[in-house]
PyMOL Python script that loads the backbone (N, CA, C, O; Angstrom):
from pymol import cmd

cmd.read_pdbstr("""\
ATOM      1  N   MET A   1       0.830  -1.180   0.000  1.00  0.00           N
ATOM      2  CA  MET A   1       0.000   0.000   0.000  1.00  0.00           C
ATOM      3  C   MET A   1       0.875   1.242   0.000  1.00  0.00           C
ATOM      4  O   MET A   1       2.013   1.234   0.468  1.00  0.00           O
ATOM      5  N   GLY A   2       0.313   2.291  -0.531  1.00  0.00           N
ATOM      6  CA  GLY A   2       1.022   3.559  -0.537  1.00  0.00           C
ATOM      7  C   GLY A   2       0.828   4.313   0.764  1.00  0.00           C
ATOM      8  O   GLY A   2       0.019   3.939   1.613  1.00  0.00           O
ATOM      9  N   GLY A   3       1.586   5.375   0.895  1.00  0.00           N
ATOM     10  CA  GLY A   3       1.506   6.171   2.110  1.00  0.00           C
ATOM     11  C   GLY A   3       0.139   6.796   2.318  1.00  0.00           C
ATOM     12  O   GLY A   3      -0.390   6.804   3.429  1.00  0.00           O
ATOM     13  N   LYS A   4      -0.434   7.326   1.227  1.00  0.00           N
ATOM     14  CA  LYS A   4      -1.744   7.969   1.342  1.00  0.00           C
ATOM     15  C   LYS A   4      -2.820   6.968   1.735  1.00  0.00           C
ATOM     16  O   LYS A   4      -3.737   7.299   2.486  1.00  0.00           O
ATOM     17  N   THR A   5      -2.711   5.756   1.234  1.00  0.00           N
ATOM     18  CA  THR A   5      -3.682   4.711   1.564  1.00  0.00           C
ATOM     19  C   THR A   5      -3.597   4.358   3.046  1.00  0.00           C
ATOM     20  O   THR A   5      -4.619   4.193   3.712  1.00  0.00           O
ATOM     21  N   ASP A   6      -2.377   4.246   3.555  1.00  0.00           N
ATOM     22  CA  ASP A   6      -2.192   3.936   4.975  1.00  0.00           C
ATOM     23  C   ASP A   6      -2.745   5.048   5.863  1.00  0.00           C
ATOM     24  O   ASP A   6      -3.345   4.783   6.905  1.00  0.00           O
ATOM     25  N   ILE A   7      -2.536   6.291   5.441  1.00  0.00           N
ATOM     26  CA  ILE A   7      -3.048   7.418   6.218  1.00  0.00           C
ATOM     27  C   ILE A   7      -4.567   7.386   6.248  1.00  0.00           C
ATOM     28  O   ILE A   7      -5.170   7.568   7.306  1.00  0.00           O
ATOM     29  N   ALA A   8      -5.192   7.157   5.098  1.00  0.00           N
ATOM     30  CA  ALA A   8      -6.655   7.108   5.034  1.00  0.00           C
ATOM     31  C   ALA A   8      -7.200   5.947   5.871  1.00  0.00           C
ATOM     32  O   ALA A   8      -8.175   6.107   6.606  1.00  0.00           O
ATOM     33  N   LYS A   9      -6.566   4.788   5.753  1.00  0.00           N
ATOM     34  CA  LYS A   9      -6.985   3.623   6.527  1.00  0.00           C
ATOM     35  C   LYS A   9      -6.847   3.905   8.020  1.00  0.00           C
ATOM     36  O   LYS A   9      -7.704   3.525   8.817  1.00  0.00           O
ATOM     37  N   GLY A  10      -5.769   4.568   8.382  1.00  0.00           N
ATOM     38  CA  GLY A  10      -5.541   4.909   9.780  1.00  0.00           C
ATOM     39  C   GLY A  10      -6.581   5.860  10.332  1.00  0.00           C
ATOM     40  O   GLY A  10      -7.031   5.710  11.468  1.00  0.00           O
ATOM     41  N   ARG A  11      -6.965   6.838   9.529  1.00  0.00           N
ATOM     42  CA  ARG A  11      -7.989   7.790   9.963  1.00  0.00           C
ATOM     43  C   ARG A  11      -9.321   7.082  10.199  1.00  0.00           C
ATOM     44  O   ARG A  11     -10.036   7.380  11.155  1.00  0.00           O
ATOM     45  N   ILE A  12      -9.638   6.151   9.321  1.00  0.00           N
ATOM     46  CA  ILE A  12     -10.892   5.403   9.475  1.00  0.00           C
ATOM     47  C   ILE A  12     -10.850   4.558  10.742  1.00  0.00           C
ATOM     48  O   ILE A  12     -11.812   4.535  11.510  1.00  0.00           O
ATOM     49  N   LYS A  13      -9.739   3.865  10.960  1.00  0.00           N
ATOM     50  CA  LYS A  13      -9.604   3.039  12.167  1.00  0.00           C
ATOM     51  C   LYS A  13      -9.678   3.893  13.425  1.00  0.00           C
ATOM     52  O   LYS A  13     -10.342   3.537  14.399  1.00  0.00           O
ATOM     53  N   GLU A  14      -8.984   5.026  13.388  1.00  0.00           N
ATOM     54  CA  GLU A  14      -8.973   5.898  14.567  1.00  0.00           C
ATOM     55  C   GLU A  14     -10.384   6.402  14.870  1.00  0.00           C
ATOM     56  O   GLU A  14     -10.809   6.414  16.025  1.00  0.00           O
ATOM     57  N   ALA A  15     -11.100   6.815  13.837  1.00  0.00           N
ATOM     58  CA  ALA A  15     -12.468   7.304  14.032  1.00  0.00           C
ATOM     59  C   ALA A  15     -13.373   6.194  14.559  1.00  0.00           C
ATOM     60  O   ALA A  15     -14.197   6.432  15.443  1.00  0.00           O
ATOM     61  N   ALA A  16     -13.226   4.991  14.024  1.00  0.00           N
ATOM     62  CA  ALA A  16     -14.030   3.864  14.495  1.00  0.00           C
ATOM     63  C   ALA A  16     -13.707   3.553  15.954  1.00  0.00           C
ATOM     64  O   ALA A  16     -14.601   3.239  16.739  1.00  0.00           O
ATOM     65  N   GLY A  17     -12.443   3.639  16.309  1.00  0.00           N
ATOM     66  CA  GLY A  17     -12.042   3.393  17.688  1.00  0.00           C
ATOM     67  C   GLY A  17     -12.617   4.425  18.640  1.00  0.00           C
ATOM     68  O   GLY A  17     -13.042   4.095  19.747  1.00  0.00           O
ATOM     69  N   VAL A  18     -12.628   5.689  18.200  1.00  0.00           N
ATOM     70  CA  VAL A  18     -13.196   6.749  19.037  1.00  0.00           C
ATOM     71  C   VAL A  18     -14.692   6.527  19.208  1.00  0.00           C
ATOM     72  O   VAL A  18     -15.217   6.644  20.315  1.00  0.00           O
ATOM     73  N   LEU A  19     -15.378   6.207  18.116  1.00  0.00           N
ATOM     74  CA  LEU A  19     -16.831   6.019  18.175  1.00  0.00           C
ATOM     75  C   LEU A  19     -17.240   4.836  19.040  1.00  0.00           C
ATOM     76  O   LEU A  19     -18.260   4.886  19.726  1.00  0.00           O
ATOM     77  N   THR A  20     -16.447   3.775  19.007  1.00  0.00           N
ATOM     78  CA  THR A  20     -16.793   2.574  19.761  1.00  0.00           C
ATOM     79  C   THR A  20     -16.135   2.527  21.136  1.00  0.00           C
ATOM     80  O   THR A  20     -16.434   1.644  21.941  1.00  0.00           O
ATOM     81  N   GLY A  21     -15.249   3.467  21.403  1.00  0.00           N
ATOM     82  CA  GLY A  21     -14.551   3.458  22.683  1.00  0.00           C
ATOM     83  C   GLY A  21     -13.454   2.405  22.744  1.00  0.00           C
ATOM     84  O   GLY A  21     -13.025   2.015  23.830  1.00  0.00           O
ATOM     85  N   ASN A  22     -13.002   1.947  21.590  1.00  0.00           N
ATOM     86  CA  ASN A  22     -11.988   0.902  21.500  1.00  0.00           C
ATOM     87  C   ASN A  22     -10.605   1.558  21.378  1.00  0.00           C
ATOM     88  O   ASN A  22     -10.220   2.009  20.299  1.00  0.00           O
ATOM     89  N   ASP A  23      -9.875   1.606  22.478  1.00  0.00           N
ATOM     90  CA  ASP A  23      -8.565   2.251  22.477  1.00  0.00           C
ATOM     91  C   ASP A  23      -7.559   1.533  21.590  1.00  0.00           C
ATOM     92  O   ASP A  23      -6.709   2.173  20.971  1.00  0.00           O
ATOM     93  N   LYS A  24      -7.648   0.211  21.524  1.00  0.00           N
ATOM     94  CA  LYS A  24      -6.721  -0.553  20.693  1.00  0.00           C
ATOM     95  C   LYS A  24      -6.893  -0.179  19.222  1.00  0.00           C
ATOM     96  O   LYS A  24      -5.907   0.028  18.515  1.00  0.00           O
ATOM     97  N   LEU A  25      -8.129  -0.094  18.763  1.00  0.00           N
ATOM     98  CA  LEU A  25      -8.405   0.258  17.373  1.00  0.00           C
ATOM     99  C   LEU A  25      -7.964   1.695  17.094  1.00  0.00           C
ATOM    100  O   LEU A  25      -7.404   1.979  16.036  1.00  0.00           O
ATOM    101  N   ARG A  26      -8.215   2.590  18.034  1.00  0.00           N
ATOM    102  CA  ARG A  26      -7.799   3.981  17.874  1.00  0.00           C
ATOM    103  C   ARG A  26      -6.283   4.071  17.751  1.00  0.00           C
ATOM    104  O   ARG A  26      -5.773   4.799  16.900  1.00  0.00           O
ATOM    105  N   ASN A  27      -5.564   3.342  18.587  1.00  0.00           N
ATOM    106  CA  ASN A  27      -4.104   3.352  18.533  1.00  0.00           C
ATOM    107  C   ASN A  27      -3.572   2.725  17.246  1.00  0.00           C
ATOM    108  O   ASN A  27      -2.579   3.195  16.691  1.00  0.00           O
ATOM    109  N   GLU A  28      -4.226   1.672  16.772  1.00  0.00           N
ATOM    110  CA  GLU A  28      -3.836   1.072  15.487  1.00  0.00           C
ATOM    111  C   GLU A  28      -3.985   2.096  14.364  1.00  0.00           C
ATOM    112  O   GLU A  28      -3.146   2.175  13.466  1.00  0.00           O
ATOM    113  N   GLY A  29      -5.047   2.866  14.425  1.00  0.00           N
ATOM    114  CA  GLY A  29      -5.272   3.898  13.422  1.00  0.00           C
ATOM    115  C   GLY A  29      -4.179   4.948  13.442  1.00  0.00           C
ATOM    116  O   GLY A  29      -3.706   5.376  12.389  1.00  0.00           O
ATOM    117  N   LYS A  30      -3.780   5.362  14.619  1.00  0.00           N
ATOM    118  CA  LYS A  30      -2.697   6.344  14.738  1.00  0.00           C
ATOM    119  C   LYS A  30      -1.392   5.761  14.196  1.00  0.00           C
ATOM    120  O   LYS A  30      -0.620   6.458  13.538  1.00  0.00           O
ATOM    121  N   MET A  31      -1.154   4.487  14.475  1.00  0.00           N
ATOM    122  CA  MET A  31       0.061   3.834  13.991  1.00  0.00           C
ATOM    123  C   MET A  31       0.046   3.739  12.460  1.00  0.00           C
ATOM    124  O   MET A  31       1.066   3.985  11.816  1.00  0.00           O
ATOM    125  N   ASP A  32      -1.097   3.385  11.879  1.00  0.00           N
ATOM    126  CA  ASP A  32      -1.207   3.310  10.422  1.00  0.00           C
ATOM    127  C   ASP A  32      -0.919   4.672   9.784  1.00  0.00           C
ATOM    128  O   ASP A  32      -0.267   4.752   8.743  1.00  0.00           O
ATOM    129  N   GLN A  33      -1.406   5.727  10.411  1.00  0.00           N
ATOM    130  CA  GLN A  33      -1.153   7.065   9.884  1.00  0.00           C
ATOM    131  C   GLN A  33       0.333   7.399   9.940  1.00  0.00           C
ATOM    132  O   GLN A  33       0.879   7.985   9.005  1.00  0.00           O
ATOM    133  N   ALA A  34       0.972   7.031  11.018  1.00  0.00           N
ATOM    134  CA  ALA A  34       2.412   7.288  11.155  1.00  0.00           C
ATOM    135  C   ALA A  34       3.205   6.513  10.104  1.00  0.00           C
ATOM    136  O   ALA A  34       4.150   7.040   9.516  1.00  0.00           O
ATOM    137  N   VAL A  35       2.818   5.275   9.875  1.00  0.00           N
ATOM    138  CA  VAL A  35       3.484   4.453   8.858  1.00  0.00           C
ATOM    139  C   VAL A  35       3.312   5.094   7.483  1.00  0.00           C
ATOM    140  O   VAL A  35       4.246   5.129   6.682  1.00  0.00           O
ATOM    141  N   GLY A  36       2.122   5.594   7.222  1.00  0.00           N
ATOM    142  CA  GLY A  36       1.866   6.244   5.940  1.00  0.00           C
ATOM    143  C   GLY A  36       2.731   7.480   5.743  1.00  0.00           C
ATOM    144  O   GLY A  36       3.252   7.712   4.652  1.00  0.00           O
ATOM    145  N   ARG A  37       2.884   8.273   6.804  1.00  0.00           N
ATOM    146  CA  ARG A  37       3.722   9.467   6.705  1.00  0.00           C
ATOM    147  C   ARG A  37       5.187   9.097   6.463  1.00  0.00           C
ATOM    148  O   ARG A  37       5.884   9.763   5.697  1.00  0.00           O
ATOM    149  N   VAL A  38       5.642   8.037   7.119  1.00  0.00           N
ATOM    150  CA  VAL A  38       7.026   7.586   6.920  1.00  0.00           C
ATOM    151  C   VAL A  38       7.213   7.110   5.485  1.00  0.00           C
ATOM    152  O   VAL A  38       8.219   7.435   4.855  1.00  0.00           O
ATOM    153  N   LYS A  39       6.270   6.354   4.966  1.00  0.00           N
ATOM    154  CA  LYS A  39       6.354   5.885   3.578  1.00  0.00           C
ATOM    155  C   LYS A  39       6.433   7.059   2.611  1.00  0.00           C
ATOM    156  O   LYS A  39       7.215   7.033   1.661  1.00  0.00           O
ATOM    157  N   GLN A  40       5.621   8.090   2.851  1.00  0.00           N
ATOM    158  CA  GLN A  40       5.652   9.256   1.980  1.00  0.00           C
ATOM    159  C   GLN A  40       7.009   9.944   2.039  1.00  0.00           C
ATOM    160  O   GLN A  40       7.541  10.352   1.006  1.00  0.00           O
ATOM    161  N   ALA A  41       7.568  10.076   3.223  1.00  0.00           N
ATOM    162  CA  ALA A  41       8.867  10.719   3.385  1.00  0.00           C
ATOM    163  C   ALA A  41       9.961   9.917   2.677  1.00  0.00           C
ATOM    164  O   ALA A  41      10.825  10.492   2.015  1.00  0.00           O
ATOM    165  N   VAL A  42       9.926   8.601   2.816  1.00  0.00           N
ATOM    166  CA  VAL A  42      10.922   7.744   2.171  1.00  0.00           C
ATOM    167  C   VAL A  42      10.797   7.858   0.657  1.00  0.00           C
ATOM    168  O   VAL A  42      11.803   7.937  -0.047  1.00  0.00           O
ATOM    169  N   ASN A  43       9.566   7.867   0.157  1.00  0.00           N
ATOM    170  CA  ASN A  43       9.368   7.985  -1.291  1.00  0.00           C
ATOM    171  C   ASN A  43       9.901   9.306  -1.826  1.00  0.00           C
ATOM    172  O   ASN A  43      10.456   9.341  -2.925  1.00  0.00           O
ATOM    173  N   LYS A  44       9.746  10.393  -1.076  1.00  0.00           N
ATOM    174  CA  LYS A  44      10.277  11.684  -1.498  1.00  0.00           C
ATOM    175  C   LYS A  44      11.798  11.637  -1.596  1.00  0.00           C
ATOM    176  O   LYS A  44      12.385  12.149  -2.549  1.00  0.00           O
ATOM    177  N   VAL A  45      12.430  11.017  -0.599  1.00  0.00           N
ATOM    178  CA  VAL A  45      13.893  10.917  -0.606  1.00  0.00           C
ATOM    179  C   VAL A  45      14.349  10.063  -1.780  1.00  0.00           C
ATOM    180  O   VAL A  45      15.299  10.423  -2.477  1.00  0.00           O
ATOM    181  N   VAL A  46      13.690   8.952  -2.002  1.00  0.00           N
ATOM    182  CA  VAL A  46      14.057   8.074  -3.120  1.00  0.00           C
ATOM    183  C   VAL A  46      13.887   8.803  -4.446  1.00  0.00           C
ATOM    184  O   VAL A  46      14.740   8.689  -5.326  1.00  0.00           O
ATOM    185  N   ASP A  47      12.804   9.547  -4.599  1.00  0.00           N
ATOM    186  CA  ASP A  47      12.585  10.290  -5.839  1.00  0.00           C
ATOM    187  C   ASP A  47      13.694  11.310  -6.074  1.00  0.00           C
ATOM    188  O   ASP A  47      14.153  11.476  -7.204  1.00  0.00           O
ATOM    189  N   LYS A  48      14.130  11.998  -5.011  1.00  0.00           N
ATOM    190  CA  LYS A  48      15.206  12.977  -5.167  1.00  0.00           C
ATOM    191  C   LYS A  48      16.528  12.301  -5.552  1.00  0.00           C
ATOM    192  O   LYS A  48      17.303  12.835  -6.345  1.00  0.00           O
ATOM    193  N   ILE A  49      16.764  11.134  -4.984  1.00  0.00           N
ATOM    194  CA  ILE A  49      18.009  10.410  -5.295  1.00  0.00           C
ATOM    195  C   ILE A  49      17.977   9.918  -6.733  1.00  0.00           C
ATOM    196  O   ILE A  49      18.981  10.004  -7.440  1.00  0.00           O
ATOM    197  N   VAL A  50      16.850   9.411  -7.167  1.00  0.00           N
ATOM    198  CA  VAL A  50      16.722   8.860  -8.527  1.00  0.00           C
ATOM    199  C   VAL A  50      16.849   9.965  -9.565  1.00  0.00           C
ATOM    200  O   VAL A  50      17.405   9.738 -10.639  1.00  0.00           O
ATOM    201  N   LYS A  51      16.343  11.154  -9.264  1.00  0.00           N
ATOM    202  CA  LYS A  51      16.402  12.262 -10.228  1.00  0.00           C
ATOM    203  C   LYS A  51      17.811  12.790 -10.430  1.00  0.00           C
ATOM    204  O   LYS A  51      18.075  13.451 -11.434  1.00  0.00           O
ATOM    205  N   LYS A  52      18.726  12.518  -9.504  1.00  0.00           N
ATOM    206  CA  LYS A  52      20.101  13.012  -9.634  1.00  0.00           C
ATOM    207  C   LYS A  52      20.886  12.218 -10.613  1.00  0.00           C
ATOM    208  O   LYS A  52      22.062  12.504 -10.839  1.00  0.00           O
TER     209      LYS A  52
END
""", "prot")
cmd.dss("prot")
cmd.show_as("cartoon", "prot")
cmd.util.cbc("prot")
cmd.orient("prot")
């Protein structure tokens, strides 16, 4: 999955966790969002390296 997909999936999980009071699901959502942001950052670095 791409970074944007992970972020979107994380937001959905986090919202579902908040609505249901499920802290584990909310935390999983936050983790998915963080993973997505890291993937995006890595892809930016790789793109800059490849363009050189």
